[in-house]
C-alpha positions as CSV (number, residue, x, y, z in Angstrom):
1,M,-4.7,-25.9,-7.7
2,S,-8.2,-27.0,-6.2
3,T,-11.2,-26.3,-8.5
4,P,-12.4,-22.6,-8.0
5,E,-15.3,-22.0,-5.9
6,T,-17.7,-18.9,-7.3
7,V,-18.3,-16.3,-4.6
8,N,-19.3,-13.4,-6.1
9,Q,-19.4,-11.1,-2.9
10,P,-18.6,-8.0,-2.0
11,V,-15.6,-7.6,0.4
12,L,-13.5,-5.0,2.3
13,V,-9.9,-4.6,1.0
14,E,-6.8,-2.9,2.2
15,A,-4.4,-1.9,-0.7
16,R,-1.6,0.1,-1.4
17,F,-1.0,2.4,-4.3
18,L,2.0,2.7,-6.2
19,P,3.9,5.2,-7.5
20,D,3.0,4.3,-11.1
21,G,-0.9,4.6,-10.1
22,R,-1.4,0.7,-10.1
23,V,-3.4,-0.7,-7.0
24,Q,-1.9,-3.4,-5.0
25,P,-4.1,-5.2,-2.5
26,T,-2.8,-6.4,0.6
27,A,-5.7,-8.1,2.6
28,F,-9.2,-8.6,2.3
29,K,-11.8,-9.2,4.9
30,W,-14.3,-12.7,4.0
31,Q,-16.4,-15.0,6.5
32,G,-15.4,-12.6,8.9
33,Q,-11.7,-13.2,8.7
34,T,-8.8,-10.8,7.9
35,R,-6.8,-12.7,5.2
36,R,-3.2,-10.7,4.1
37,V,-2.0,-11.5,0.9
38,V,1.3,-12.6,0.6
39,D,1.8,-13.1,-3.0
40,H,0.4,-11.4,-6.3
41,G,-0.2,-13.0,-9.5
42,R,-1.5,-12.1,-12.9
43,E,-3.7,-8.9,-13.7
44,W,-5.7,-8.6,-16.0
45,D,-9.2,-6.5,-17.2
46,E,-12.5,-8.1,-18.0
47,T,-15.9,-6.3,-19.2
48,L,-19.2,-8.0,-17.6
49,E,-22.3,-6.9,-18.0
50,G,-21.2,-3.2,-19.0
51,T,-18.7,-2.7,-15.9
52,T,-14.8,-3.3,-16.6
53,W,-13.4,-4.8,-13.7
54,H,-9.6,-4.6,-12.9
55,C,-9.3,-8.5,-12.0
56,Y,-6.3,-9.9,-9.6
57,L,-5.0,-13.1,-8.6
58,V,-3.4,-13.4,-5.0
59,Q,-2.4,-16.1,-2.7
60,T,-2.4,-15.9,1.2
61,A,-0.3,-17.4,3.9
62,Q,-2.3,-20.3,3.9
63,R,-1.3,-21.0,0.4
64,E,-5.4,-20.4,-0.8
65,T,-5.9,-18.6,-4.4
66,F,-8.6,-15.8,-4.6
67,E,-9.7,-13.5,-7.4
68,L,-10.3,-10.5,-6.3
69,R,-12.1,-7.4,-8.6
70,L,-12.0,-4.1,-8.5
71,D,-14.7,-1.4,-10.3
72,D,-12.7,1.4,-10.5
73,D,-15.5,3.8,-11.2
74,E,-17.7,2.3,-8.5
75,A,-14.8,2.1,-6.1
76,R,-16.1,-1.4,-5.0
77,W,-14.2,-4.6,-4.7
78,V,-16.0,-8.5,-5.0
79,L,-14.3,-11.7,-4.4
80,A,-14.8,-13.8,-7.6
81,R,-13.6,-16.8,-7.1
82,A,-11.5,-18.8,-4.2
83,W,-9.3,-21.9,-4.8
84,L,-9.2,-23.1,-1.1
85,N,-7.2,-25.6,0.8
86,E,-8.9,-29.3,0.9
87,Q,-9.7,-28.6,4.4
88,G,-12.2,-25.5,3.3
89,V,-12.4,-22.4,5.1
């Protein structure tokens, strides 16, 4: 895996709500492109500056990995980090 690029930008996310109440991102829009999620990695909770984020590692068809974060209280998503292919975006 390449070195992560710190992004920390708000993004629009499409998600599926599972029967057990979990949220699973299925696509997100970043840099004018809709990126479809084809694989899900680990999930964890992290508290930063008083905000608890639910974090997701996801992978696109281009084999790029992204860390998406969801603030449930504010219903907002942030793209925290990106591991991009060598050719970039």
